[in-house]
C-alpha positions in Angstrom: 0.0 0.0 0.1 1.3 3.4 -0.8 1.3 6.0 2.0 1.6 9.7 1.5 2.8 12.2 4.0 1.9 15.9 3.9 4.8 18.2 2.7 6.3 21.3 3.7 5.4 23.6 0.8 1.8 22.7 0.1 0.4 25.9 1.6 2.7 27.9 -0.7 1.5 26.2 -3.8 -1.1 27.5 -6.2 -4.5 25.7 -6.0 -3.8 23.9 -9.4 -0.4 22.7 -8.1 -2.0 21.4 -5.0 -4.7 19.6 -7.1 -2.0 18.0 -9.3 0.0 16.8 -6.2 -3.3 15.7 -4.5 -4.6 13.9 -7.7 -1.3 12.2 -8.1 -1.2 10.9 -4.6 -4.9 9.7 -4.8 -4.1 8.0 -8.2 -1.3 5.9 -6.8 -2.9 5.5 -3.4 -3.7 1.8 -4.2 -0.7 1.2 -6.2 1.2 -2.0 -5.2 4.6 -3.2 -6.4 3.2 -6.6 -5.7 0.6 -6.1 -8.5 3.3 -5.8 -11.0 3.3 -9.0 -13.2 6.9 -9.9 -12.6 6.0 -10.1 -8.9 2.5 -11.2 -8.7 3.1 -14.1 -11.3 6.5 -15.2 -10.4 7.4 -14.3 -6.8 6.1 -15.1 -3.4 5.6 -12.2 -1.2 6.9 -12.1 2.3 6.9 -9.2 4.8 9.4 -8.5 7.5 9.5 -6.2 10.6 13.3 -5.9 10.3 15.9 -4.6 7.6 19.4 -5.9 6.6 19.8 -9.6 6.2 16.4 -11.4 6.8 16.3 -15.2 7.1 13.7 -17.4 5.7 13.6 -21.0 6.9 12.5 -24.1 5.0 12.0 -27.6 6.2 14.1 -30.2 4.3 12.3 -33.3 3.1 13.7 -35.4 5.9 10.8 -37.1 7.4 9.2 -40.4 6.4 6.3 -42.8 7.5 7.3 -46.2 9.0 5.3 -49.4 9.3 4.2 -50.2 12.8 2.8 -53.3 14.4 -0.2 -53.4 16.6 0.6 -51.7 19.9 4.0 -50.2 18.6 4.6 -46.4 18.7 6.4 -44.9 15.7 9.7 -43.4 16.4 9.8 -39.6 16.9 11.2 -37.6 14.1 12.3 -34.0 13.6 12.9 -32.1 10.2 16.1 -30.5 9.4 15.9 -26.9 8.3 17.5 -24.9 5.5 17.9 -21.0 5.9 17.9 -18.4 3.0 19.1 -15.1 3.8 17.6 -12.2 1.9 19.2 -8.7 2.0 16.6 -6.0 2.3 17.7 -2.5 1.0 16.1 0.8 0.6 15.5 2.4 -2.9 14.2 5.8 -3.7 13.8 8.4 -6.4 13.1 12.2 -6.1 11.2 14.5 -8.4 11.8 18.3 -8.2 9.4 21.0 -9.4 10.6 24.5 -9.9 8.9 27.5 -8.8 9.0 28.8 -12.4 7.1 25.7 -13.5 4.3 26.6 -11.0 4.4 30.2 -12.0 4.0 29.5 -15.7 1.3 26.9 -15.0 3.3 24.0 -16.5 1.3 21.5 -14.7 1.3 18.9 -17.4 5.2 18.7 -17.2 4.7 18.3 -13.3 2.2 15.4 -14.0 4.6 13.8 -16.6 7.5 14.0 -14.2 5.6 12.3 -11.5 4.3 9.6 -13.7 7.8 9.0 -15.1 8.9 8.5 -11.5 6.4 5.7 -11.1 7.4 4.1 -14.3 11.1 4.3 -13.0 9.9 2.3 -10.1 8.5 -0.5 -12.3 11.6 -0.5 -14.6 13.8 -0.8 -11.5 11.7 -3.7 -10.1 11.4 -5.5 -13.4 15.2 -5.2 -14.0 16.1 -6.3 -10.5 13.8 -9.4 -10.8 15.3 -10.4 -14.1 18.8 -10.0 -12.8 18.0 -12.1 -9.8 16.3 -14.9 -11.8 19.0 -15.1 -14.5 22.0 -15.0 -12.2 23.2 -11.7 -13.5 25.5 -9.4 -11.4 24.8 -5.6 -10.9 26.6 -3.8 -8.3 23.5 -2.1 -6.6 21.6 -5.4 -6.7 24.3 -7.8 -5.9 23.5 -11.3 -7.0 25.5 -13.3 -9.4 28.6 -14.8 -7.9 31.5 -13.0 -6.5 30.9 -10.0 -8.6 30.1 -11.6 -11.8 27.3 -13.4 -13.6 26.5 -17.1 -12.7 27.8 -19.3 -15.5 27.9 -22.9 -16.4 31.2 -23.3 -14.5 29.7 -21.9 -11.2 29.5 -24.8 -8.8 26.9 -25.6 -6.2 29.6 -25.1 -3.5 30.3 -21.6 -5.0 26.6 -20.6 -4.6 26.0 -22.1 -1.2 29.2 -20.9 0.6 29.6 -17.4 -1.1 28.7 -14.6 1.4 26.9 -17.0 3.7 24.9 -18.4 0.9 23.3 -15.0 0.1 24.2 -15.2 -3.5 21.1 -17.2 -4.3 20.4 -19.0 -7.6 19.4 -22.3 -8.9 21.6 -25.5 -8.4 25.2 -24.9 -9.5 27.3 -27.9 -11.0 28.2 -30.9 -8.9 25.8 -30.3 -6.1 26.9 -31.9 -2.8 24.6 -34.7 -1.5 26.6 -35.3 1.8 24.2 -35.4 4.7 26.7 -33.6 7.0 26.9 -30.8 4.6 25.2 -27.8 6.4 24.3 -26.0 3.1 23.1 -29.1 1.1 20.1 -28.2 -1.1 19.7 -31.3 -3.1 17.6 -34.3 -1.8 15.9 -37.5 -3.0 12.9 -36.9 -5.2 10.7 -40.0 -5.8 12.7 -42.5 -7.6 15.6 -40.1 -8.3 18.3 -40.2 -5.7 20.2 -37.1 -4.8 23.1 -38.9 -6.3 21.2 -39.4 -9.5 20.1 -35.8 -9.7 23.7 -34.5 -8.9 24.8 -36.1 -12.3 21.6 -35.4 -14.3 21.6 -33.1 -17.5 24.2 -31.7 -19.6 26.4 -30.1 -16.9 26.6 -32.6 -13.9 23.5 -31.5 -12.1 23.8 -27.9 -12.8 20.7 -25.7 -13.5 23.1 -23.6 -15.7 24.3 -25.0 -18.9 25.5 -24.0 -22.4 23.4 -24.5 -25.3 24.2 -28.0 -26.7 24.0 -27.7 -30.5 27.0 -26.1 -32.1 24.7 -24.9 -34.8 22.2 -23.3 -32.6 24.1 -21.9 -29.7 24.4 -18.2 -31.2 22.9 -15.4 -29.5 19.1 -15.5 -29.9 18.9 -19.1 -30.7 16.6 -21.5 -28.9 16.6 -25.2 -29.5 14.2 -28.1 -28.5 16.9 -30.3 -26.9 17.9 -27.5 -24.5 14.4 -27.0 -23.5 13.7 -30.7 -23.0 16.9 -30.9 -21.0 15.9 -28.1 -18.8 12.3 -29.7 -18.4 14.0 -32.9 -17.2 16.1 -31.1 -14.5 12.9 -29.4 -13.1 10.4 -32.4 -13.5 12.8 -34.9 -11.9 12.9 -32.9 -8.8 9.0 -33.0 -8.2 8.3 -29.9 -10.2 6.4 -29.2 -13.5 8.1 -27.0 -16.1 5.5 -24.7 -17.3 7.2 -21.3 -18.4 9.9 -20.1 -20.8 11.2 -16.6 -20.3 13.1 -15.0 -23.4 14.6 -12.0 -24.8 13.3 -10.2 -27.9 16.1 -11.8 -30.0 14.7 -15.2 -28.9 11.1 -14.1 -29.8 12.3 -13.3 -33.2 13.6 -17.0 -33.6 10.6 -18.5 -32.2 8.2 -16.7 -34.7 9.8 -18.7 -37.3 9.1 -22.1 -35.5 6.2 -24.2 -36.4 5.6 -25.4 -32.8 5.3 -21.8 -31.6 1.7 -20.6 -31.1 1.2 -16.9 -30.7 -1.7 -15.5 -28.5 -4.8 -14.0 -30.2 -3.8 -10.4 -29.3 -6.7 -7.9 -30.0 -9.5 -10.5 -30.1 -12.5 -10.0 -27.8 -13.7 -13.5 -28.9 -14.3 -15.7 -25.6 -13.2 -18.7 -27.6 -9.9 -17.0 -28.1 -9.4 -16.0 -24.5 -11.4 -12.8 -24.6 -10.3 -9.4 -23.5 -9.0 -10.5 -20.2 -6.6 -12.8 -21.9 -5.5 -9.9 -24.3 -4.9 -7.8 -21.2 -2.9 -10.5 -19.7 -0.8 -10.6 -22.9 -0.2 -6.8 -23.0 0.7 -6.5 -19.3 2.6 -9.5 -18.5 4.9 -10.1 -21.4 3.1 -13.4 -22.4 3.7 -13.7 -26.3 2.6 -17.5 -26.8 3.3 -21.1 -26.2 6.0 -23.5 -27.3 5.8 -27.3 -26.4 3.0 -26.6 -23.9 5.0 -24.0 -21.9 3.9 -20.4 -21.6 6.5 -18.1 -23.2 7.2 -14.7 -21.8 9.3 -12.1 -23.2 11.2 -9.3 -21.3 13.7 -6.8 -22.8 15.9 -6.9 -19.6 16.6 -10.7 -20.3 20.1 -10.7 -22.2 20.2 -12.1 -25.7 22.5 -14.9 -24.7 20.2 -16.4 -22.0 16.8 -17.8 -21.8 15.2 -19.7 -18.9 12.8 -22.6 -18.2 10.8 -22.4 -14.9 8.3 -24.0 -12.7 6.4 -20.7 -12.0 3.5 -22.6 -10.1 5.9 -22.7 -7.0 7.1 -19.1 -7.5 11.0 -19.5 -7.3 11.8 -16.0 -6.1 11.1 -14.4 -2.7 10.1 -10.7 -2.7 10.7 -9.6 1.0 9.1 -6.4 1.7 9.9 -4.2 4.7 7.9 -1.2 3.6 6.0 -0.7 0.3 6.3 2.2 -2.0 5.8 5.5 0.0 5.2 8.9 -1.5 6.3 12.2 0.4 6.4 15.7 -0.4 9.7 17.5 0.1 11.3 20.9 0.1 14.9 20.3 -1.4 15.8 23.9 -1.8 15.0 27.4 -2.6 12.4 27.8 -5.4 12.0 24.0 -5.6 9.4 21.7 -4.3 8.9 18.0 -5.0 8.0 14.6 -4.1 10.1 11.5 -3.4 9.2 7.8 -3.4 11.0 5.2 -1.6 10.6 1.5 -0.6 12.5 -1.3 1.2 12.6 -4.8 -0.2 14.9 -7.7 -1.2 14.6 -10.3 -3.9 16.3 -13.7 -4.1 15.9 -17.3 -5.7 14.7 -19.4 -2.8 13.6 -22.6 -4.6 16.7 -23.9 -6.5 15.0 -26.7 -8.2 12.4 -24.6 -10.0 14.5 -23.0 -12.8 17.1 -23.7 -15.4 19.2 -21.2 -17.4 20.5 -22.0 -20.9 23.5 -19.8 -21.9 24.4 -19.2 -25.6 27.9 -17.9 -27.0 
């Protein structure tokens, strides 16, 4: 929920300027970052009463039923726990309005500046989410591994020991299965033992691997065997791959594939999804289906990476300390303005739920 605090210069502004600021605050009063498609569709929202590094605790699948005879009591069991530490930071943007703008009644410019600030928030959240999911490093976001992007050569040990396991990410290569390992994240799933899973896929258990075909590993290419290999890595761990996320360059490639089905954009026909489906396409980045998986496009995804995911389990945590807050301010003589700020963190918390394919 957006909150607004009364500012210092409101009484000195003209009635029209007051109306612009008031209307703007009213317009975004119900604006929630968690309503953005990248958060509502792909991330699980958590709230915290503290800042800094916030721990999430997950139960490891370590308990099992046992057969008992009449009169017997089953043995008592307890579950092991796994912690994920999420770094919560504050982010903000300030918008200044000069006295001359007010004197000259340039209120449309004022409105445009305020709306652009809101769009900047959306761009920031979207980029931060994409960088988190795809293992990309950016100084202000952190992420990646050791100041660089996660690659096919990044090991599971790298990801689970770096900065107290705060790097995040899906499984790296050669994941440990030792019961004594405090940061083990790989377990038995059904008929697949942890040892089986540690060797599965093109890159010894890693959920980051290089495109496999030498003739289809160029930037923007996407191949069936890479998708099916990614699906196997997810499905073998109890998930169901349901989503592909691509760059515009990949989308150009998909348009030439017979198996790619584009949505019926612009149709109000209920048999073709209706207007609700059209709105979902335009707002979320959904561009079609490939091999039964929903395909989403985002221009923050690099041209040399695409991802396959089980989005039903929401692989990313959005940890919110404070939602978007709008305040009026007096930054200096002849200037009034508003600033927005929020406190949150993002991190991959379900390492089994995504695979990143990397091209040359």
